[in-house]
Structures are given as structure tokens and as C-alpha cells.
N, CA, C, O and the ligand as a Tripos MOL2 file, in Angstrom:
@<TRIPOS>MOLECULE
protein
  297   295    75     0     0
PROTEIN
NO_CHARGES

@<TRIPOS>ATOM
      1 N           9.4940    5.2130  -11.3460 N.3       1 MET1
      2 CA          9.5760    3.8590  -10.7970 C.3       1 MET1
      3 C           8.2440    2.9710  -11.1790 C.2       1 MET1
      4 O           7.0890    3.2510  -10.8580 O.2       1 MET1
      5 N           8.6250    1.9820  -11.8420 N.am      2 PRO2
      6 CA          7.4510    1.0430  -12.3160 C.3       2 PRO2
      7 C           6.6330    0.5500  -11.1970 C.2       2 PRO2
      8 O           7.1250    0.4050  -10.0780 O.2       2 PRO2
      9 N           5.3100    0.2680  -11.4760 N.am      3 ILE3
     10 CA          4.4230   -0.3110  -10.4120 C.3       3 ILE3
     11 C           4.1770   -1.7100  -10.8450 C.2       3 ILE3
     12 O           3.7890   -1.9920  -11.9790 O.2       3 ILE3
     13 N           4.4170   -2.5980   -9.8880 N.am      4 LYS4
     14 CA          4.0870   -4.0240  -10.1940 C.3       4 LYS4
     15 C           2.8210   -4.4040   -9.4660 C.2       4 LYS4
     16 O           2.6680   -4.1780   -8.2660 O.2       4 LYS4
     17 N           1.9530   -4.9680  -10.2040 N.am      5 THR5
     18 CA          0.5660   -5.4240   -9.7100 C.3       5 THR5
     19 C           0.1320   -6.6380  -10.3800 C.2       5 THR5
     20 O           0.8890   -7.2660  -11.1200 O.2       5 THR5
     21 N          -1.0480   -6.9800  -10.1440 N.am      6 ARG6
     22 CA         -1.5460   -8.2860  -10.9030 C.3       6 ARG6
     23 C          -3.0410   -7.8050  -11.3700 C.2       6 ARG6
     24 O          -3.7270   -6.9690  -10.7820 O.2       6 ARG6
     25 N          -3.3580   -8.4550  -12.4500 N.am      7 CYS7
     26 CA         -4.7350   -8.2500  -12.9860 C.3       7 CYS7
     27 C          -5.7160   -8.8400  -12.0640 C.2       7 CYS7
     28 O          -5.6290  -10.0420  -11.8120 O.2       7 CYS7
     29 N          -6.6370   -8.1260  -11.5380 N.am      8 PRO8
     30 CA         -7.5790   -8.7240  -10.6530 C.3       8 PRO8
     31 C          -8.5680   -9.8380  -11.3870 C.2       8 PRO8
     32 O          -9.2780  -10.6030  -10.7340 O.2       8 PRO8
     33 N          -8.5240   -9.8240  -12.6030 N.am      9 ASP9
     34 CA         -9.3310  -10.7000  -13.3900 C.3       9 ASP9
     35 C          -8.6220  -12.1390  -13.6550 C.2       9 ASP9
     36 O          -9.1220  -13.2070  -13.3010 O.2       9 ASP9
     37 N          -7.4530  -12.0130  -14.2910 N.am     10 CYS10
     38 CA         -6.7630  -13.1340  -14.5880 C.3      10 CYS10
     39 C          -5.5280  -13.4260  -13.8360 C.2      10 CYS10
     40 O          -4.8690  -14.4340  -14.0910 O.2      10 CYS10
     41 N          -5.1780  -12.5630  -12.8970 N.am     11 ARG11
     42 CA         -4.1220  -12.6860  -11.9310 C.3      11 ARG11
     43 C          -2.7780  -12.5490  -12.6760 C.2      11 ARG11
     44 O          -1.7860  -12.8510  -12.0130 O.2      11 ARG11
     45 N          -2.6050  -12.1850  -13.8110 N.am     12 ALA12
     46 CA         -1.4570  -11.9380  -14.5110 C.3      12 ALA12
     47 C          -0.6200  -10.8820  -13.9800 C.2      12 ALA12
     48 O          -1.1140   -9.7820  -13.7370 O.2      12 ALA12
     49 N           0.6990  -11.1430  -13.7650 N.am     13 PRO13
     50 CA          1.6130   -9.9850  -13.3100 C.3      13 PRO13
     51 C           1.7230   -8.8870  -14.3670 C.2      13 PRO13
     52 O           2.0280   -9.1550  -15.5300 O.2      13 PRO13
     53 N           1.4630   -7.6150  -13.9310 N.am     14 ILE14
     54 CA          1.4330   -6.5340  -14.7180 C.3      14 ILE14
     55 C           2.4130   -5.4190  -14.2370 C.2      14 ILE14
     56 O           2.3640   -5.0480  -13.0640 O.2      14 ILE14
     57 N           3.2520   -4.9080  -15.0670 N.am     15 THR15
     58 CA          4.1740   -3.7760  -14.6800 C.3      15 THR15
     59 C           3.6730   -2.4260  -15.3500 C.2      15 THR15
     60 O           3.6430   -2.3060  -16.5750 O.2      15 THR15
     61 N           3.3250   -1.5310  -14.5790 N.am     16 LEU16
     62 CA          2.6810   -0.2160  -15.0360 C.3      16 LEU16
     63 C           3.6810    0.8890  -14.8720 C.2      16 LEU16
     64 O           4.5430    0.8700  -13.9930 O.2      16 LEU16
     65 N           3.5420    1.8240  -15.7250 N.am     17 ALA17
     66 CA          4.3530    3.0450  -15.6280 C.3      17 ALA17
     67 C           3.9360    3.8440  -14.3540 C.2      17 ALA17
     68 O           2.8060    3.6730  -13.8970 O.2      17 ALA17
     69 N           4.7510    4.6550  -13.8040 N.am     18 ASP18
     70 CA          4.4340    5.4450  -12.5940 C.3      18 ASP18
     71 C           3.2060    6.3480  -12.8590 C.2      18 ASP18
     72 O           2.3610    6.5630  -11.9900 O.2      18 ASP18
     73 N           3.1540    6.8760  -14.1340 N.am     19 ALA19
     74 CA          2.0910    7.8080  -14.5100 C.3      19 ALA19
     75 C           0.7480    7.0480  -14.4310 C.2      19 ALA19
     76 O          -0.2950    7.6700  -14.2340 O.2      19 ALA19
     77 N           0.7670    5.7850  -14.5740 N.am     20 GLU20
     78 CA         -0.5120    5.1120  -14.5800 C.3      20 GLU20
     79 C          -1.1070    4.7800  -13.2230 C.2      20 GLU20
     80 O          -2.1570    4.1370  -13.2100 O.2      20 GLU20
     81 N          -0.5510    5.1470  -12.0910 N.am     21 ALA21
     82 CA         -0.9980    4.9940  -10.8060 C.3      21 ALA21
     83 C          -2.3240    5.6160  -10.6540 C.2      21 ALA21
     84 O          -2.4560    6.8050  -10.9440 O.2      21 ALA21
     85 N          -3.3500    4.8970  -10.2130 N.am     22 GLY22
     86 CA         -4.6280    5.4350   -9.9590 C.3      22 GLY22
     87 C          -5.4730    5.6600  -11.2660 C.2      22 GLY22
     88 O          -6.5890    6.1780  -11.2160 O.2      22 GLY22
     89 N          -4.8850    5.2450  -12.4410 N.am     23 GLU23
     90 CA         -5.5870    5.4560  -13.6450 C.3      23 GLU23
     91 C          -6.1870    4.1110  -13.9750 C.2      23 GLU23
     92 O          -5.8080    3.0770  -13.4240 O.2      23 GLU23
     93 N          -7.2300    4.1600  -14.9800 N.am     24 THR24
     94 CA         -7.7740    3.0560  -15.5010 C.3      24 THR24
     95 C          -6.9150    2.4050  -16.5650 C.2      24 THR24
     96 O          -6.6180    3.0690  -17.5580 O.2      24 THR24
     97 N          -6.4800    1.1170  -16.4320 N.am     25 VAL25
     98 CA         -5.5280    0.4580  -17.2770 C.3      25 VAL25
     99 C          -6.1920   -0.7500  -17.9180 C.2      25 VAL25
    100 O          -7.1970   -1.2260  -17.3910 O.2      25 VAL25
    101 N          -5.6910   -1.2580  -19.0060 N.am     26 THR26
    102 CA         -6.1860   -2.4270  -19.6010 C.3      26 THR26
    103 C          -5.1470   -3.6410  -19.4860 C.2      26 THR26
    104 O          -3.9770   -3.5010  -19.8400 O.2      26 THR26
    105 N          -5.6480   -4.8380  -18.9710 N.am     27 CYS27
    106 CA         -4.6930   -6.0130  -18.8840 C.3      27 CYS27
    107 C          -4.3360   -6.4020  -20.2070 C.2      27 CYS27
    108 O          -5.2270   -6.5110  -21.0490 O.2      27 CYS27
    109 N          -3.0390   -6.6450  -20.5230 N.am     28 PRO28
    110 CA         -2.6230   -7.0370  -21.7810 C.3      28 PRO28
    111 C          -2.8930   -8.4740  -22.0630 C.2      28 PRO28
    112 O          -2.7100   -8.9300  -23.1920 O.2      28 PRO28
    113 N          -3.3390   -9.2290  -21.0360 N.am     29 GLY29
    114 CA         -3.5830  -10.6510  -21.1710 C.3      29 GLY29
    115 C          -5.0040  -10.9040  -21.5020 C.2      29 GLY29
    116 O          -5.3030  -11.5660  -22.4960 O.2      29 GLY29
    117 N          -5.9340  -10.3730  -20.6620 N.am     30 CYS30
    118 CA         -7.3040  -10.6800  -20.9220 C.3      30 CYS30
    119 C          -8.0840   -9.4170  -21.2650 C.2      30 CYS30
    120 O          -9.2920   -9.5480  -21.4600 O.2      30 CYS30
    121 N          -7.5480   -8.2430  -21.3580 N.am     31 TYR31
    122 CA         -8.0830   -7.0200  -21.7990 C.3      31 TYR31
    123 C          -9.2330   -6.5360  -20.8620 C.2      31 TYR31
    124 O         -10.1820   -5.8660  -21.2670 O.2      31 TYR31
    125 N          -9.0690   -6.9160  -19.6420 N.am     32 ALA32
    126 CA         -9.9780   -6.4550  -18.5660 C.3      32 ALA32
    127 C          -9.4240   -5.0960  -18.2020 C.2      32 ALA32
    128 O          -8.2180   -4.8470  -18.2080 O.2      32 ALA32
    129 N         -10.4090   -4.1970  -17.8720 N.am     33 THR33
    130 CA         -9.9660   -2.8520  -17.4780 C.3      33 THR33
    131 C         -10.1000   -2.7870  -15.9260 C.2      33 THR33
    132 O         -11.0960   -3.2910  -15.4080 O.2      33 THR33
    133 N          -9.1830   -2.2150  -15.1900 N.am     34 PHE34
    134 CA         -9.2370   -2.0380  -13.7680 C.3      34 PHE34
    135 C          -8.5040   -0.7680  -13.4010 C.2      34 PHE34
    136 O          -7.8360   -0.1860  -14.2560 O.2      34 PHE34
    137 N          -8.5930   -0.3470  -12.2530 N.am     35 THR35
    138 CA         -7.8900    0.8940  -11.7860 C.3      35 THR35
    139 C          -6.5690    0.4150  -11.1330 C.2      35 THR35
    140 O          -6.5060   -0.4060  -10.2180 O.2      35 THR35
    141 N          -5.5710    1.0090  -11.6950 N.am     36 ALA36
    142 CA         -4.2070    0.7060  -11.1920 C.3      36 ALA36
    143 C          -4.0450    1.2690   -9.7890 C.2      36 ALA36
    144 O          -4.5110    2.3610   -9.4620 O.2      36 ALA36
    145 N          -3.2830    0.3760   -8.8810 N.am     37 PRO37
    146 CA         -3.1270    0.8140   -7.5740 C.3      37 PRO37
    147 C          -2.0650    1.9420   -7.6020 C.2      37 PRO37
    148 O          -1.2060    1.9780   -8.4830 O.2      37 PRO37
    149 N          -2.1510    2.8860   -6.5880 N.am     38 LYS38
    150 CA         -1.1610    3.7480   -6.4280 C.3      38 LYS38
    151 C          -0.0280    3.1110   -5.6000 C.2      38 LYS38
    152 O          -0.1500    2.0220   -5.0390 O.2      38 LYS38
    153 N           1.1100    3.8870   -5.5660 N.am     39 ARG39
    154 CA          2.3790    3.2190   -4.9680 C.3      39 ARG39
    155 C           2.2150    2.8250   -3.5690 C.2      39 ARG39
    156 O           2.7250    3.5240   -2.6930 O.2      39 ARG39
    157 N           1.5180    1.7200   -3.2590 N.am     40 VAL40
    158 CA          1.5040    1.3210   -1.8630 C.3      40 VAL40
    159 C           2.5110    0.2960   -1.5320 C.2      40 VAL40
    160 O           2.6640   -0.0560   -0.3620 O.2      40 VAL40
    161 N           3.2710   -0.2490   -2.5870 N.am     41 VAL41
    162 CA          4.2110   -1.2890   -2.3500 C.3      41 VAL41
    163 C           5.4160   -0.7710   -1.5020 C.2      41 VAL41
    164 O           5.9750   -1.5140   -0.6950 O.2      41 VAL41
    165 N           5.7920    0.4920   -1.7000 N.am     42 ALA42
    166 CA          6.7590    1.1290   -0.8630 C.3      42 ALA42
    167 C           6.5510    1.2110    0.5240 C.2      42 ALA42
    168 O           7.4430    0.9910    1.3430 O.2      42 ALA42
    169 N           5.2640    1.5580    0.8430 N.am     43 ALA43
    170 CA          4.8000    1.7610    2.2310 C.3      43 ALA43
    171 C           4.7880    0.3560    2.9440 C.2      43 ALA43
    172 O           5.0360    0.2190    4.1420 O.2      43 ALA43
    173 N           4.4890   -0.6290    2.1220 N.am     44 ALA44
    174 CA          4.4640   -2.1040    2.7100 C.3      44 ALA44
    175 C           5.8280   -2.4690    2.9770 C.2      44 ALA44
    176 O           6.0340   -3.1520    3.9800 O.2      44 ALA44
    177 N           6.8110   -2.1240    2.2350 N.am     45 HIS45
    178 CA          8.1860   -2.4520    2.5820 C.3      45 HIS45
    179 C           8.7470   -1.6850    3.8210 C.2      45 HIS45
    180 O           9.5720   -2.1340    4.6170 O.2      45 HIS45
    181 N           8.2010   -0.5340    3.8500 N.am     46 ARG46
    182 CA          8.7560    0.3740    4.9410 C.3      46 ARG46
    183 C           8.1500   -0.1360    6.2820 C.2      46 ARG46
    184 O           8.8300   -0.0250    7.3020 O.2      46 ARG46
    185 N           6.9580   -0.6660    6.3310 N.am     47 ALA47
    186 CA          6.2980   -1.2330    7.5320 C.3      47 ALA47
    187 C           7.1300   -2.4760    7.9860 C.2      47 ALA47
    188 O           7.1980   -2.7960    9.1720 O.2      47 ALA47
    189 N           7.7200   -3.1190    7.0480 N.am     48 GLY48
    190 CA          8.3820   -4.3550    7.5130 C.3      48 GLY48
    191 C           9.8130   -4.1040    8.0190 C.2      48 GLY48
    192 O          10.4340   -5.0250    8.5500 O.2      48 GLY48
    193 N          10.3390   -2.9110    7.8720 N.am     49 VAL49
    194 CA         11.7400   -2.5510    8.2570 C.3      49 VAL49
    195 C          11.8200   -2.4370    9.7770 C.2      49 VAL49
    196 O          12.7590   -2.9460   10.3880 O.2      49 VAL49
    197 N          10.8440   -1.7750   10.3890 N.am     50 GLY50
    198 CA         10.9540   -1.4810   11.8470 C.3      50 GLY50
    199 C          10.9400   -2.7060   12.7400 C.2      50 GLY50
    200 O          11.6640   -2.7600   13.7330 O.2      50 GLY50
    201 N          10.0840   -3.7370   12.3810 N.am     51 GLY51
    202 CA          9.9840   -4.8660   13.1560 C.3      51 GLY51
    203 C           9.3330   -4.6810   14.5270 C.2      51 GLY51
    204 O           9.4490   -5.5290   15.4110 O.2      51 GLY51
    205 N           8.6210   -3.5050   14.6820 N.am     52 GLN52
    206 CA          7.8260   -3.3010   15.9350 C.3      52 GLN52
    207 C           6.4480   -3.3720   15.6090 C.2      52 GLN52
    208 O           6.0690   -2.9600   14.5130 O.2      52 GLN52
    209 N           5.6140   -3.8720   16.4780 N.am     53 SER53
    210 CA          4.2700   -3.9850   16.3820 C.3      53 SER53
    211 C           3.6500   -2.5650   16.2790 C.2      53 SER53
    212 O           4.0670   -1.6180   16.9450 O.2      53 SER53
    213 N           2.5520   -2.4810   15.3330 N.am     54 GLY54
    214 CA          1.9940   -1.1710   15.1930 C.3      54 GLY54
    215 C           2.8230   -0.1440   14.5200 C.2      54 GLY54
    216 O           2.6140    1.0600   14.6720 O.2      54 GLY54
    217 N           3.8150   -0.6510   13.7370 N.am     55 GLY55
    218 CA          4.7060    0.2610   13.0570 C.3      55 GLY55
    219 C           3.9980    1.1110   11.9300 C.2      55 GLY55
    220 O           4.3610    2.2430   11.6120 O.2      55 GLY55
    221 N           2.9940    0.4570   11.3940 N.am     56 VAL56
    222 CA          2.2940    1.1860   10.2650 C.3      56 VAL56
    223 C           1.7570    2.5700   10.6750 C.2      56 VAL56
    224 O           1.8830    3.5430    9.9320 O.2      56 VAL56
    225 N           1.2070    2.6260   11.7720 N.am     57 ASN57
    226 CA          0.6390    3.8990   12.2570 C.3      57 ASN57
    227 C           1.4700    4.5850   13.3300 C.2      57 ASN57
    228 O           0.9610    5.2060   14.2630 O.2      57 ASN57
    229 N           2.7990    4.4350   13.1420 N.am     58 ALA58
    230 CA          3.7340    5.0020   14.2180 C.3      58 ALA58
    231 C           4.0030    6.3550   13.9530 C.2      58 ALA58
    232 O           5.1630    6.7550   13.8490 O.2      58 ALA58
    233 N           2.9710    7.1380   13.8290 N.am     59 SER59
    234 CA          3.2100    8.5890   13.6170 C.3      59 SER59
    235 C           3.3370    9.1240   15.0380 C.2      59 SER59
    236 O           2.7960    8.5230   15.9660 O.2      59 SER59
    237 N           4.0430   10.2450   15.2310 N.am     60 PRO60
    238 CA          4.1870   10.8800   16.5740 C.3      60 PRO60
    239 C           2.8750   11.0630   17.3030 C.2      60 PRO60
    240 O           2.7370   10.6940   18.4690 O.2      60 PRO60
    241 N           1.8920   11.6510   16.5850 N.am     61 LEU61
    242 CA          0.6080   11.9660   17.0900 C.3      61 LEU61
    243 C           0.0010   10.5600   17.6510 C.2      61 LEU61
    244 O          -0.4080   10.4940   18.8100 O.2      61 LEU61
    245 N          -0.0340    9.5410   16.8500 N.am     62 ALA62
    246 CA         -0.5500    8.1880   17.2030 C.3      62 ALA62
    247 C           0.0750    7.5620   18.4630 C.2      62 ALA62
    248 O          -0.5870    6.8720   19.2380 O.2      62 ALA62
    249 N           1.3830    7.8350   18.6310 N.am     63 MET63
    250 CA          2.1940    7.4350   19.8020 C.3      63 MET63
    251 C           1.7780    8.1900   21.0270 C.2      63 MET63
    252 O           1.7040    7.6440   22.1280 O.2      63 MET63
    253 N           1.5010    9.4910   20.8150 N.am     64 VAL64
    254 CA          1.0460   10.2970   21.9080 C.3      64 VAL64
    255 C          -0.2640    9.9410   22.4080 C.2      64 VAL64
    256 O          -0.4890    9.8570   23.6160 O.2      64 VAL64
    257 N          -1.2210    9.7090   21.4280 N.am     65 GLU65
    258 CA         -2.5980    9.2010   21.8180 C.3      65 GLU65
    259 C          -2.5110    7.8790   22.4990 C.2      65 GLU65
    260 O          -3.2260    7.6760   23.4810 O.2      65 GLU65
    261 N          -1.6400    6.9010   22.0340 N.am     66 ALA66
    262 CA         -1.5650    5.7490   22.7270 C.3      66 ALA66
    263 C          -1.1060    5.8590   24.1450 C.2      66 ALA66
    264 O          -1.5900    5.1450   25.0230 O.2      66 ALA66
    265 N          -0.1680    6.7560   24.3780 N.am     67 GLY67
    266 CA          0.2900    6.9370   25.7430 C.3      67 GLY67
    267 C          -0.7720    7.4990   26.6790 C.2      67 GLY67
    268 O          -0.9080    7.1240   27.8430 O.2      67 GLY67
    269 N          -1.5010    8.4120   26.0910 N.am     68 ILE68
    270 CA         -2.6100    9.0100   26.8920 C.3      68 ILE68
    271 C          -3.5790    7.9510   27.2780 C.2      68 ILE68
    272 O          -3.9470    7.8310   28.4460 O.2      68 ILE68
    273 N          -4.0210    7.1410   26.2700 N.am     69 ARG69
    274 CA         -4.9910    6.1380   26.5320 C.3      69 ARG69
    275 C          -4.4400    5.1520   27.5190 C.2      69 ARG69
    276 O          -5.2190    4.6940   28.3550 O.2      69 ARG69
    277 N          -3.1890    4.7750   27.5170 N.am     70 ARG70
    278 CA         -2.5820    3.8820   28.3600 C.3      70 ARG70
    279 C          -2.6420    4.5240   29.8220 C.2      70 ARG70
    280 O          -3.0480    3.8700   30.7830 O.2      70 ARG70
    281 N          -2.2310    5.7850   29.9200 N.am     71 ALA71
    282 CA         -2.2370    6.4480   31.2490 C.3      71 ALA71
    283 C          -3.6710    6.4900   31.8240 C.2      71 ALA71
    284 O          -3.8480    6.2720   33.0220 O.2      71 ALA71
    285 N          -4.6950    6.7660   30.9920 N.am     72 ALA72
    286 CA         -6.0510    6.8760   31.3950 C.3      72 ALA72
    287 C          -6.5120    5.5010   32.0520 C.2      72 ALA72
    288 O          -7.2250    5.4920   33.0550 O.2      72 ALA72
    289 N          -6.0720    4.3620   31.4400 N.am     73 ASN73
    290 CA         -6.4510    3.1210   31.8770 C.3      73 ASN73
    291 C          -5.7850    2.7100   33.0330 C.2      73 ASN73
    292 O          -6.1030    1.6720   33.6140 O.2      73 ASN73
    293 N          -4.8100    3.5020   33.4440 N.am     74 GLY74
    294 CA         -4.0640    3.1990   34.7650 C.3      74 GLY74
    295 C          -2.8510    2.2460   34.5060 C.2      74 GLY74
    296 O          -2.1340    1.8900   35.4420 O.2      74 GLY74
    297 ZN         -6.1880   -9.9140  -17.0600 Zn       75 ZN75
@<TRIPOS>BOND
     1     1     2 1
     2     2     3 1
     3     3     4 2
     4     3     5 am
     5     5     6 1
     6     6     7 1
     7     7     8 2
     8     7     9 am
     9     9    10 1
    10    10    11 1
    11    11    12 2
    12    11    13 am
    13    13    14 1
    14    14    15 1
    15    15    16 2
    16    15    17 am
    17    17    18 1
    18    18    19 1
    19    19    20 2
    20    19    21 am
    21    21    22 1
    22    22    23 1
    23    23    24 2
    24    23    25 am
    25    25    26 1
    26    26    27 1
    27    27    28 2
    28    27    29 am
    29    29    30 1
    30    30    31 1
    31    31    32 2
    32    31    33 am
    33    33    34 1
    34    34    35 1
    35    35    36 2
    36    35    37 am
    37    37    38 1
    38    38    39 1
    39    39    40 2
    40    39    41 am
    41    41    42 1
    42    42    43 1
    43    43    44 2
    44    43    45 am
    45    45    46 1
    46    46    47 1
    47    47    48 2
    48    47    49 am
    49    49    50 1
    50    50    51 1
    51    51    52 2
    52    51    53 am
    53    53    54 1
    54    54    55 1
    55    55    56 2
    56    55    57 am
    57    57    58 1
    58    58    59 1
    59    59    60 2
    60    59    61 am
    61    61    62 1
    62    62    63 1
    63    63    64 2
    64    63    65 am
    65    65    66 1
    66    66    67 1
    67    67    68 2
    68    67    69 am
    69    69    70 1
    70    70    71 1
    71    71    72 2
    72    71    73 am
    73    73    74 1
    74    74    75 1
    75    75    76 2
    76    75    77 am
    77    77    78 1
    78    78    79 1
    79    79    80 2
    80    79    81 am
    81    81    82 1
    82    82    83 1
    83    83    84 2
    84    83    85 am
    85    85    86 1
    86    86    87 1
    87    87    88 2
    88    87    89 am
    89    89    90 1
    90    90    91 1
    91    91    92 2
    92    91    93 am
    93    93    94 1
    94    94    95 1
    95    95    96 2
    96    95    97 am
    97    97    98 1
    98    98    99 1
    99    99   100 2
   100    99   101 am
   101   101   102 1
   102   102   103 1
   103   103   104 2
   104   103   105 am
   105   105   106 1
   106   106   107 1
   107   107   108 2
   108   107   109 am
   109   109   110 1
   110   110   111 1
   111   111   112 2
   112   111   113 am
   113   113   114 1
   114   114   115 1
   115   115   116 2
   116   115   117 am
   117   117   118 1
   118   118   119 1
   119   119   120 2
   120   119   121 am
   121   121   122 1
   122   122   123 1
   123   123   124 2
   124   123   125 am
   125   125   126 1
   126   126   127 1
   127   127   128 2
   128   127   129 am
   129   129   130 1
   130   130   131 1
   131   131   132 2
   132   131   133 am
   133   133   134 1
   134   134   135 1
   135   135   136 2
   136   135   137 am
   137   137   138 1
   138   138   139 1
   139   139   140 2
   140   139   141 am
   141   141   142 1
   142   142   143 1
   143   143   144 2
   144   143   145 am
   145   145   146 1
   146   146   147 1
   147   147   148 2
   148   147   149 am
   149   149   150 1
   150   150   151 1
   151   151   152 2
   152   151   153 am
   153   153   154 1
   154   154   155 1
   155   155   156 2
   156   155   157 am
   157   157   158 1
   158   158   159 1
   159   159   160 2
   160   159   161 am
   161   161   162 1
   162   162   163 1
   163   163   164 2
   164   163   165 am
   165   165   166 1
   166   166   167 1
   167   167   168 2
   168   167   169 am
   169   169   170 1
   170   170   171 1
   171   171   172 2
   172   171   173 am
   173   173   174 1
   174   174   175 1
   175   175   176 2
   176   175   177 am
   177   177   178 1
   178   178   179 1
   179   179   180 2
   180   179   181 am
   181   181   182 1
   182   182   183 1
   183   183   184 2
   184   183   185 am
   185   185   186 1
   186   186   187 1
   187   187   188 2
   188   187   189 am
   189   189   190 1
   190   190   191 1
   191   191   192 2
   192   191   193 am
   193   193   194 1
   194   194   195 1
   195   195   196 2
   196   195   197 am
   197   197   198 1
   198   198   199 1
   199   199   200 2
   200   199   201 am
   201   201   202 1
   202   202   203 1
   203   203   204 2
   204   203   205 am
   205   205   206 1
   206   206   207 1
   207   207   208 2
   208   207   209 am
   209   209   210 1
   210   210   211 1
   211   211   212 2
   212   211   213 am
   213   213   214 1
   214   214   215 1
   215   215   216 2
   216   215   217 am
   217   217   218 1
   218   218   219 1
   219   219   220 2
   220   219   221 am
   221   221   222 1
   222   222   223 1
   223   223   224 2
   224   223   225 am
   225   225   226 1
   226   226   227 1
   227   227   228 2
   228   227   229 am
   229   229   230 1
   230   230   231 1
   231   231   232 2
   232   231   233 am
   233   233   234 1
   234   234   235 1
   235   235   236 2
   236   235   237 am
   237   237   238 1
   238   238   239 1
   239   239   240 2
   240   239   241 am
   241   241   242 1
   242   242   243 1
   243   243   244 2
   244   243   245 am
   245   245   246 1
   246   246   247 1
   247   247   248 2
   248   247   249 am
   249   249   250 1
   250   250   251 1
   251   251   252 2
   252   251   253 am
   253   253   254 1
   254   254   255 1
   255   255   256 2
   256   255   257 am
   257   257   258 1
   258   258   259 1
   259   259   260 2
   260   259   261 am
   261   261   262 1
   262   262   263 1
   263   263   264 2
   264   263   265 am
   265   265   266 1
   266   266   267 1
   267   267   268 2
   268   267   269 am
   269   269   270 1
   270   270   271 1
   271   271   272 2
   272   271   273 am
   273   273   274 1
   274   274   275 1
   275   275   276 2
   276   275   277 am
   277   277   278 1
   278   278   279 1
   279   279   280 2
   280   279   281 am
   281   281   282 1
   282   282   283 1
   283   283   284 2
   284   283   285 am
   285   285   286 1
   286   286   287 1
   287   287   288 2
   288   287   289 am
   289   289   290 1
   290   290   291 1
   291   291   292 2
   292   291   293 am
   293   293   294 1
   294   294   295 1
   295   295   296 2
@<TRIPOS>SUBSTRUCTURE
     1 MET1         2 RESIDUE 1 A MET
     2 PRO2         6 RESIDUE 1 A PRO
     3 ILE3        10 RESIDUE 1 A ILE
     4 LYS4        14 RESIDUE 1 A LYS
     5 THR5        18 RESIDUE 1 A THR
     6 ARG6        22 RESIDUE 1 A ARG
     7 CYS7        26 RESIDUE 1 A CYS
     8 PRO8        30 RESIDUE 1 A PRO
     9 ASP9        34 RESIDUE 1 A ASP
    10 CYS10       38 RESIDUE 1 A CYS
    11 ARG11       42 RESIDUE 1 A ARG
    12 ALA12       46 RESIDUE 1 A ALA
    13 PRO13       50 RESIDUE 1 A PRO
    14 ILE14       54 RESIDUE 1 A ILE
    15 THR15       58 RESIDUE 1 A THR
    16 LEU16       62 RESIDUE 1 A LEU
    17 ALA17       66 RESIDUE 1 A ALA
    18 ASP18       70 RESIDUE 1 A ASP
    19 ALA19       74 RESIDUE 1 A ALA
    20 GLU20       78 RESIDUE 1 A GLU
    21 ALA21       82 RESIDUE 1 A ALA
    22 GLY22       86 RESIDUE 1 A GLY
    23 GLU23       90 RESIDUE 1 A GLU
    24 THR24       94 RESIDUE 1 A THR
    25 VAL25       98 RESIDUE 1 A VAL
    26 THR26      102 RESIDUE 1 A THR
    27 CYS27      106 RESIDUE 1 A CYS
    28 PRO28      110 RESIDUE 1 A PRO
    29 GLY29      114 RESIDUE 1 A GLY
    30 CYS30      118 RESIDUE 1 A CYS
    31 TYR31      122 RESIDUE 1 A TYR
    32 ALA32      126 RESIDUE 1 A ALA
    33 THR33      130 RESIDUE 1 A THR
    34 PHE34      134 RESIDUE 1 A PHE
    35 THR35      138 RESIDUE 1 A THR
    36 ALA36      142 RESIDUE 1 A ALA
    37 PRO37      146 RESIDUE 1 A PRO
    38 LYS38      150 RESIDUE 1 A LYS
    39 ARG39      154 RESIDUE 1 A ARG
    40 VAL40      158 RESIDUE 1 A VAL
    41 VAL41      162 RESIDUE 1 A VAL
    42 ALA42      166 RESIDUE 1 A ALA
    43 ALA43      170 RESIDUE 1 A ALA
    44 ALA44      174 RESIDUE 1 A ALA
    45 HIS45      178 RESIDUE 1 A HIS
    46 ARG46      182 RESIDUE 1 A ARG
    47 ALA47      186 RESIDUE 1 A ALA
    48 GLY48      190 RESIDUE 1 A GLY
    49 VAL49      194 RESIDUE 1 A VAL
    50 GLY50      198 RESIDUE 1 A GLY
    51 GLY51      202 RESIDUE 1 A GLY
    52 GLN52      206 RESIDUE 1 A GLN
    53 SER53      210 RESIDUE 1 A SER
    54 GLY54      214 RESIDUE 1 A GLY
    55 GLY55      218 RESIDUE 1 A GLY
    56 VAL56      222 RESIDUE 1 A VAL
    57 ASN57      226 RESIDUE 1 A ASN
    58 ALA58      230 RESIDUE 1 A ALA
    59 SER59      234 RESIDUE 1 A SER
    60 PRO60      238 RESIDUE 1 A PRO
    61 LEU61      242 RESIDUE 1 A LEU
    62 ALA62      246 RESIDUE 1 A ALA
    63 MET63      250 RESIDUE 1 A MET
    64 VAL64      254 RESIDUE 1 A VAL
    65 GLU65      258 RESIDUE 1 A GLU
    66 ALA66      262 RESIDUE 1 A ALA
    67 GLY67      266 RESIDUE 1 A GLY
    68 ILE68      270 RESIDUE 1 A ILE
    69 ARG69      274 RESIDUE 1 A ARG
    70 ARG70      278 RESIDUE 1 A ARG
    71 ALA71      282 RESIDUE 1 A ALA
    72 ALA72      286 RESIDUE 1 A ALA
    73 ASN73      290 RESIDUE 1 A ASN
    74 GLY74      294 RESIDUE 1 A GLY
    75 ZN75       297 GROUP 0 **** ****
């Protein structure tokens, strides 16, 4: 799955190969080197699907901790 990002220097849209995630890549436009992001785009999409607040950290453990904290506060 290609990774779509932008050059942090010239803001040009860049498509990277999956193998380049987390690697140092060179912008084809301005030849600046930067570290390619790992696949965080998929996580961002998933966070928007639920439509509930706090969905990003909605792990079972986090939900349990939230319930405990709420009970402790009365
Ligand atoms: Zn650039």
C-alpha cells in the first residue's frame, strides 16, 4: 500500500512505497531529505469511523480505567 505524505520542506505531495515507511527519503521536487512517516493514515481513518469521543484510545483497558476513575469520583 503506497504511503501518501508531503515534503516538510516544499509541501509537495509525495507517494512513497510501503517499504519506505520510517526510512529517510529524498523529495523529488526540492531534494530535501526527511524521514518518511509510518502508516498512520489508516489509523486516522479508523478513528473517524466510530463517531464517538475518545475513540482513538478506546482500548478495553482504557475503558476499564475510565470506569474506575469515574466510580472513584462518585
Ligand atoms: Zn520538497
